[in-house]
C-alpha positions as CSV (number, residue, x, y, z in Angstrom):
1,M,-37.3,-116.1,-90.6
2,I,-37.5,-114.6,-94.1
3,E,-40.0,-115.8,-96.7
4,R,-40.0,-114.3,-100.2
5,K,-43.5,-115.3,-101.3
6,L,-45.2,-112.1,-102.5
7,H,-45.6,-111.1,-106.1
8,L,-44.4,-108.1,-108.0
9,K,-47.2,-106.0,-109.7
10,S,-44.9,-105.6,-112.7
11,K,-45.2,-109.3,-113.4
12,S,-49.0,-109.2,-113.8
13,R,-50.2,-109.4,-117.4
14,N,-53.6,-107.7,-116.8
15,I,-56.0,-106.6,-114.0
16,L,-57.4,-110.1,-113.6
17,S,-53.9,-111.5,-113.1
18,Q,-53.2,-108.8,-110.6
19,I,-56.3,-109.5,-108.6
20,Y,-55.5,-113.3,-108.6
21,K,-52.0,-112.7,-107.3
22,D,-53.2,-110.1,-104.7
23,A,-55.7,-112.6,-103.4
24,N,-53.0,-115.3,-102.9
25,D,-50.7,-112.7,-101.3
26,L,-53.3,-111.5,-98.9
27,K,-54.3,-115.0,-97.9
28,F,-50.6,-115.8,-97.2
29,I,-50.1,-112.6,-95.2
30,D,-53.3,-113.2,-93.2
31,R,-52.2,-116.7,-92.4
32,K,-48.8,-115.5,-91.2
33,V,-50.3,-112.8,-89.1
34,K,-52.6,-115.3,-87.3
35,E,-49.7,-117.7,-86.8
36,Y,-47.2,-115.2,-85.6
37,K,-49.5,-112.7,-83.8
38,P,-47.1,-109.7,-84.2
39,D,-47.2,-106.8,-81.8
40,I,-46.1,-104.5,-84.6
41,I,-46.1,-104.5,-88.4
42,Y,-43.1,-102.9,-90.0
43,L,-43.6,-101.9,-93.7
44,W,-41.1,-100.6,-96.2
45,G,-40.5,-100.9,-99.9
46,I,-44.0,-102.3,-100.6
47,Q,-44.7,-100.1,-103.6
48,P,-43.7,-102.9,-106.1
49,L,-46.0,-105.4,-104.3
50,S,-49.8,-105.6,-104.0
51,N,-51.7,-102.3,-103.6
52,A,-53.9,-104.2,-101.2
53,I,-51.3,-104.7,-98.4
54,L,-51.7,-101.4,-96.6
55,P,-55.5,-101.5,-96.9
56,Y,-55.4,-105.0,-95.3
57,F,-53.2,-103.8,-92.4
58,S,-55.3,-100.6,-92.0
59,R,-58.1,-102.8,-90.6
60,Q,-55.9,-104.9,-88.3
61,N,-55.7,-104.0,-84.6
62,I,-51.9,-104.0,-84.9
63,Q,-49.5,-101.0,-84.7
64,I,-48.1,-100.1,-88.1
65,V,-44.7,-98.5,-88.6
66,Y,-43.8,-97.4,-92.1
67,D,-40.2,-96.9,-93.1
68,E,-40.3,-94.3,-95.9
69,G,-37.2,-94.1,-98.0
70,G,-38.6,-92.7,-101.2
71,G,-42.1,-92.0,-102.7
72,G,-43.9,-95.1,-101.5
73,L,-46.4,-93.2,-99.3
74,L,-47.1,-90.7,-102.1
75,Y,-47.9,-93.6,-104.4
76,L,-50.2,-95.3,-101.8
77,T,-52.0,-91.9,-101.2
78,K,-52.8,-91.8,-104.9
79,I,-54.1,-95.4,-104.7
80,H,-56.2,-94.4,-101.7
81,N,-57.7,-91.4,-103.6
82,R,-58.1,-93.0,-107.0
83,G,-59.2,-96.6,-106.1
84,L,-57.5,-99.9,-105.6
85,Y,-57.9,-101.3,-109.1
86,F,-59.8,-98.7,-111.1
87,Y,-59.6,-95.0,-111.3
88,K,-62.5,-93.1,-109.7
89,N,-64.0,-91.1,-112.5
90,E,-67.2,-89.0,-112.1
91,K,-67.6,-89.1,-115.9
92,D,-68.0,-92.8,-116.0
93,S,-71.4,-94.1,-117.1
94,F,-73.8,-95.8,-114.7
95,I,-73.0,-99.1,-116.4
96,K,-69.2,-98.7,-116.1
97,N,-69.5,-97.7,-112.4
98,T,-71.8,-100.7,-111.7
99,L,-69.4,-103.0,-113.4
100,K,-66.5,-101.7,-111.3
101,E,-68.4,-102.2,-108.1
102,F,-69.5,-105.7,-109.1
103,I,-65.8,-106.6,-109.6
104,Y,-64.9,-105.0,-106.3
105,L,-67.7,-107.0,-104.6
106,L,-66.5,-110.2,-106.2
107,V,-62.9,-109.6,-105.1
108,S,-64.1,-109.1,-101.5
109,L,-66.2,-112.2,-101.5
110,V,-63.5,-114.4,-103.1
111,T,-60.9,-113.3,-100.6
112,A,-63.2,-113.5,-97.6
113,N,-63.0,-109.8,-97.2
114,L,-59.2,-109.7,-97.1
115,I,-59.2,-107.3,-100.0
116,V,-61.4,-104.3,-99.4
117,P,-61.3,-101.9,-102.3
118,H,-62.7,-99.0,-100.3
119,W,-60.5,-98.4,-97.3
120,T,-59.6,-95.7,-94.9
121,W,-56.0,-94.5,-94.2
122,P,-54.7,-96.2,-91.0
123,Q,-55.2,-93.6,-88.2
124,S,-52.5,-94.9,-85.8
125,M,-49.8,-95.6,-88.4
126,R,-46.4,-94.1,-87.4
127,I,-44.0,-93.1,-90.1
128,Y,-40.3,-92.3,-90.1
129,F,-38.5,-90.7,-93.0
130,N,-34.8,-90.7,-93.7
131,C,-34.6,-87.0,-94.3
132,N,-36.6,-83.8,-93.8
133,S,-37.0,-83.1,-97.5
134,A,-38.7,-86.5,-97.9
135,L,-41.1,-85.7,-95.1
136,K,-41.9,-82.3,-96.6
137,Y,-42.4,-83.8,-100.1
138,S,-44.8,-86.4,-98.8
139,Q,-46.7,-83.8,-96.7
140,E,-47.1,-81.6,-99.8
141,G,-48.4,-84.6,-101.6
142,G,-51.2,-85.1,-99.1
143,V,-49.7,-87.9,-97.0
144,P,-50.9,-87.8,-93.3
145,V,-47.6,-87.3,-91.5
146,E,-48.8,-86.2,-88.0
147,N,-46.9,-89.0,-86.3
148,A,-43.9,-88.8,-88.5
149,R,-40.3,-88.7,-87.4
150,V,-37.0,-88.2,-89.3
151,I,-34.3,-90.8,-88.6
152,Y,-31.3,-90.2,-90.8
153,S,-29.7,-93.3,-92.4
154,G,-26.4,-94.6,-91.2
155,I,-23.5,-96.7,-92.7
156,D,-21.1,-99.3,-91.4
157,V,-17.9,-97.2,-91.1
158,Q,-15.8,-100.4,-91.0
159,K,-16.8,-101.1,-94.6
160,F,-15.8,-97.5,-95.6
161,P,-12.5,-97.0,-93.9
162,F,-11.0,-93.5,-93.9
163,Q,-7.9,-92.7,-95.9
164,L,-6.3,-89.3,-95.3
165,R,-4.7,-87.7,-98.4
166,E,-2.1,-85.0,-98.2
167,G,-4.1,-82.9,-100.6
168,V,-5.8,-83.1,-104.0
169,G,-3.5,-85.0,-106.5
170,S,-2.7,-84.5,-110.1
171,P,-4.6,-85.5,-112.0
172,V,-7.6,-84.8,-109.8
173,H,-9.5,-88.0,-109.4
174,I,-13.3,-87.5,-109.4
175,L,-15.8,-90.2,-108.6
176,L,-19.4,-90.0,-109.6
177,P,-21.4,-93.0,-108.2
178,G,-25.1,-93.5,-109.0
179,R,-27.6,-94.7,-111.5
180,I,-27.3,-93.4,-115.1
181,K,-30.5,-91.5,-115.8
182,P,-31.3,-87.8,-116.5
183,I,-32.5,-86.9,-113.0
184,K,-29.1,-88.1,-111.6
185,G,-27.3,-85.3,-113.5
186,T,-24.5,-87.5,-114.9
187,K,-24.0,-85.2,-117.9
188,D,-23.0,-82.4,-115.5
189,S,-19.9,-84.2,-114.6
190,L,-18.7,-84.0,-118.3
191,D,-19.1,-80.2,-118.1
192,L,-17.1,-80.1,-114.9
193,V,-14.3,-82.1,-116.5
194,K,-14.2,-79.8,-119.6
195,E,-14.1,-76.7,-117.3
196,L,-11.2,-78.1,-115.3
197,L,-9.3,-79.0,-118.5
198,K,-9.9,-75.5,-119.8
199,R,-8.2,-74.2,-116.7
200,G,-5.2,-76.4,-117.4
201,I,-6.0,-78.9,-114.6
202,K,-5.4,-82.6,-115.3
203,V,-8.4,-84.7,-114.3
204,K,-9.7,-88.3,-114.3
205,L,-13.4,-89.0,-113.9
206,R,-14.8,-92.4,-113.0
207,I,-18.6,-92.9,-113.4
208,V,-20.0,-96.0,-111.6
209,G,-23.6,-97.1,-111.7
210,K,-26.4,-99.0,-113.3
211,I,-27.6,-97.8,-116.6
212,Q,-31.4,-97.0,-116.2
213,S,-31.7,-95.0,-119.4
214,E,-29.9,-96.4,-122.5
215,E,-30.8,-93.2,-124.5
216,Y,-29.2,-91.0,-121.8
217,F,-26.1,-93.2,-121.6
218,T,-25.8,-93.1,-125.4
219,E,-25.9,-89.3,-125.3
220,I,-23.1,-89.3,-122.7
221,K,-20.9,-91.6,-124.8
222,T,-21.5,-89.4,-127.8
223,M,-20.5,-86.3,-125.8
224,I,-17.3,-88.1,-124.5
225,K,-16.3,-89.0,-128.0
226,K,-17.1,-85.7,-129.5
227,D,-15.1,-83.8,-126.9
228,G,-12.2,-86.2,-127.0
229,L,-12.5,-87.3,-123.4
230,D,-12.1,-91.1,-123.9
231,D,-8.8,-91.1,-122.0
232,V,-10.2,-88.9,-119.2
233,I,-13.5,-90.5,-118.4
234,E,-14.0,-94.2,-117.4
235,Y,-17.4,-95.9,-116.9
236,L,-18.0,-99.0,-114.8
237,P,-21.3,-100.7,-114.1
238,M,-22.4,-101.5,-110.5
239,V,-19.6,-102.9,-108.5
240,P,-19.4,-104.7,-105.1
241,Q,-19.5,-102.5,-102.0
242,L,-15.9,-103.3,-101.1
243,Q,-14.7,-102.2,-104.5
244,L,-16.8,-99.0,-104.4
245,A,-15.3,-98.2,-101.0
246,E,-11.9,-98.5,-102.5
247,F,-12.9,-96.2,-105.3
248,Y,-14.0,-93.6,-102.7
249,R,-10.6,-93.9,-100.9
250,N,-8.7,-93.5,-104.2
251,S,-10.6,-90.4,-105.3
252,D,-9.9,-86.8,-104.3
253,I,-13.5,-85.6,-105.0
254,C,-16.9,-87.2,-105.0
255,F,-19.3,-85.3,-107.3
256,F,-23.0,-85.8,-106.5
257,P,-25.0,-83.8,-109.1
258,S,-28.4,-85.4,-108.5
259,Y,-31.5,-83.4,-109.2
260,F,-33.7,-85.9,-107.5
261,Q,-35.5,-84.1,-104.6
262,T,-36.9,-86.8,-102.4
263,G,-35.4,-89.8,-100.6
264,F,-32.0,-90.0,-99.0
265,S,-28.8,-91.2,-100.7
266,R,-26.1,-93.0,-98.8
267,I,-23.5,-91.7,-101.3
268,S,-23.0,-88.6,-99.2
269,L,-22.3,-90.7,-96.1
270,E,-20.0,-93.1,-97.9
271,A,-17.9,-90.4,-99.5
272,M,-17.6,-88.4,-96.2
273,A,-16.6,-91.5,-94.3
274,S,-13.9,-92.5,-96.8
275,G,-11.9,-89.2,-97.0
276,C,-13.3,-88.1,-100.3
277,A,-14.4,-84.5,-100.4
278,L,-18.0,-84.3,-101.4
279,I,-19.5,-81.6,-103.8
280,T,-23.2,-81.9,-104.1
281,Y,-26.3,-80.0,-105.3
282,G,-27.8,-80.7,-101.9
283,N,-30.5,-83.0,-103.1
284,E,-31.5,-86.5,-101.9
285,G,-31.0,-85.2,-98.3
286,S,-27.3,-84.3,-98.8
287,K,-27.7,-80.6,-97.8
288,E,-29.2,-81.8,-94.5
289,I,-26.1,-83.8,-93.7
290,I,-23.3,-81.6,-94.9
291,H,-22.0,-78.6,-92.9
292,D,-21.3,-76.5,-96.0
293,H,-17.6,-75.6,-96.3
294,E,-16.9,-77.6,-93.1
295,T,-17.6,-81.2,-94.0
296,G,-18.4,-80.8,-97.7
297,F,-19.7,-78.4,-100.3
298,V,-23.2,-77.6,-101.4
299,I,-23.4,-75.7,-104.7
300,S,-26.3,-74.5,-106.9
301,E,-27.8,-77.0,-109.3
302,G,-26.0,-77.3,-112.7
303,N,-23.3,-74.9,-111.7
304,F,-20.2,-76.8,-112.9
305,V,-18.2,-73.5,-112.8
306,E,-18.8,-73.3,-109.1
307,A,-17.8,-76.9,-108.7
308,A,-14.6,-76.2,-110.5
309,D,-13.9,-73.2,-108.3
310,V,-14.3,-75.4,-105.2
311,I,-11.8,-78.0,-106.6
312,V,-9.3,-75.3,-107.6
313,N,-9.5,-73.9,-104.1
314,L,-8.9,-77.3,-102.6
315,I,-5.9,-77.9,-104.9
316,T,-4.3,-74.7,-103.7
317,D,-5.1,-75.2,-100.0
318,A,-4.1,-78.7,-99.0
319,E,-4.6,-77.9,-95.3
320,K,-8.2,-76.9,-96.0
321,Y,-8.8,-80.1,-97.9
322,K,-7.4,-82.3,-95.1
323,K,-9.5,-80.4,-92.5
324,I,-12.7,-80.9,-94.6
325,V,-12.3,-84.6,-95.1
326,M,-11.2,-85.2,-91.5
327,S,-14.2,-83.3,-90.2
328,A,-16.5,-85.2,-92.5
329,R,-15.2,-88.5,-91.2
330,R,-15.7,-87.4,-87.6
331,Q,-19.2,-86.3,-88.3
332,I,-20.1,-89.7,-89.8
333,E,-18.6,-91.5,-86.8
334,Q,-20.5,-89.3,-84.4
335,E,-23.9,-89.0,-86.1
336,H,-24.3,-91.6,-88.8
337,E,-22.6,-94.8,-87.6
338,F,-24.8,-97.8,-88.4
339,D,-25.3,-99.1,-84.8
340,R,-26.5,-95.7,-83.8
341,Y,-29.0,-95.7,-86.7
342,I,-30.3,-99.1,-85.7
343,D,-30.6,-98.0,-82.1
344,S,-32.7,-95.1,-83.2
345,I,-35.1,-97.3,-85.2
346,E,-35.4,-99.7,-82.3
347,E,-36.2,-96.8,-79.9
348,Y,-38.9,-95.6,-82.4
349,L,-40.4,-99.1,-82.5
350,V,-40.6,-99.3,-78.7
351,E,-42.1,-95.8,-78.6
352,S,-44.6,-96.8,-81.3
353,L,-45.8,-99.8,-79.2
354,Q,-46.2,-97.6,-76.2
355,A,-48.2,-95.1,-78.2
356,D,-50.4,-97.8,-79.5
357,K,-51.3,-99.0,-76.0
358,V,-52.2,-95.4,-75.1
359,Y,-54.3,-95.1,-78.3
360,A,-56.1,-98.4,-77.5
361,Q,-56.9,-97.4,-74.0
362,K,-58.4,-94.1,-75.2
363,A,-60.4,-95.9,-77.8
364,H,-61.7,-98.4,-75.2
365,H,-62.9,-95.6,-72.9
C-alpha cells in the first residue's frame, strides 16, 4: 500500500508552518508504525520532507536501512549538528537561547514527544550507497558509515534494447542526456562539437533534459547562435523513457560531461546497454562502472580535445567501436541487470534484520 501524505518542507511559509506540518506528519507516521508494526524501516529520499523523520526513527526499536542515492545523509548530519529548527550558535544571547529552548519544549509537548529536537544519531542504522564515491563523500562529511555497503544501481535491460552499429556514422550522432545546469557540464558538449567540425568531421548533437538553470540555458543558446550551430545542435526537454532509449540506440556516442561528484547516474548504464559508446569524465560513479577503453572511455574533466580524439579513433576503427559497445552491453547484462540489483537489496535487508537481532541480544545481556 502506498500513501502520499507527508509534506514538503519547501511548501512551508515559515518556521511555525514547518513545525505544524512536522507535527501532523509525525503523528501520521507514528500511527502507521503502531498499526503495521514493521520489522524494518526503509528510508530514502527523505531530505525534502520533515527533518524530524530520522530523529523519530532513531528512538524506535526498529532496524533502519537507509538507501543513500545522493547527499541526503550529509544534509541530515548537518541538521544533527546544527539543530532541528534553529542553528546552534554560541554567540546567541541568553534570552535568544532560552526562547529557542522554550519553542523546542513546546514542540515536544504538543507532539507528545514525537518530535525531539535534541537527538542522537541512530546507532544500528545500516546504509547502502549506490557507488563508492558517494560513500567516501559522505564519510568525509562526517556521516557515520561503519555499517555501510555499496550496491550499484541496475536497469531493466528490456527497456534499453541493444542495437549493434557497424561503426560510427557520418554525421557522428552524439547524445547528451541530463539536467541543464552548470555542474552537469552541458557547455562542454558545444566545445566538443566545434572541435570535431574544425577537424572536418560532420556531427549532430542532441541535448535532452530538464532546464534547471534558465541563465545557463540562455548562455548555451547564445553560444549556439554565435557559433552558427543551429543546424548542428538540437535541444529537447525531458522525454519518456522509451523515447530516450530510442535516442540512445540511434546515437553513436553518449557524452556525459558531468562535474557532479557524488551520487550515481543511470545514464552510464543506459548508454552502455543500448550500444552507444560512452565518453565520460568519470563522475557520478561512472568511472566505477566503466572498464576504460574496454566498455567505454574515461577522460579528464573539461578535455573536449581528448573526447574528440576518442571519437576520431572510433571513426577510423569500426571493429574497436563494435567491440567496445558489445562488451559494454555484456557487462550491463552480467553486473547491472535490474533483477540482480533488487536481489542484492533484498539480501541486504535480510542481513540487516539478522544483524539487528544480534545487536538486540547483545544489548539485552
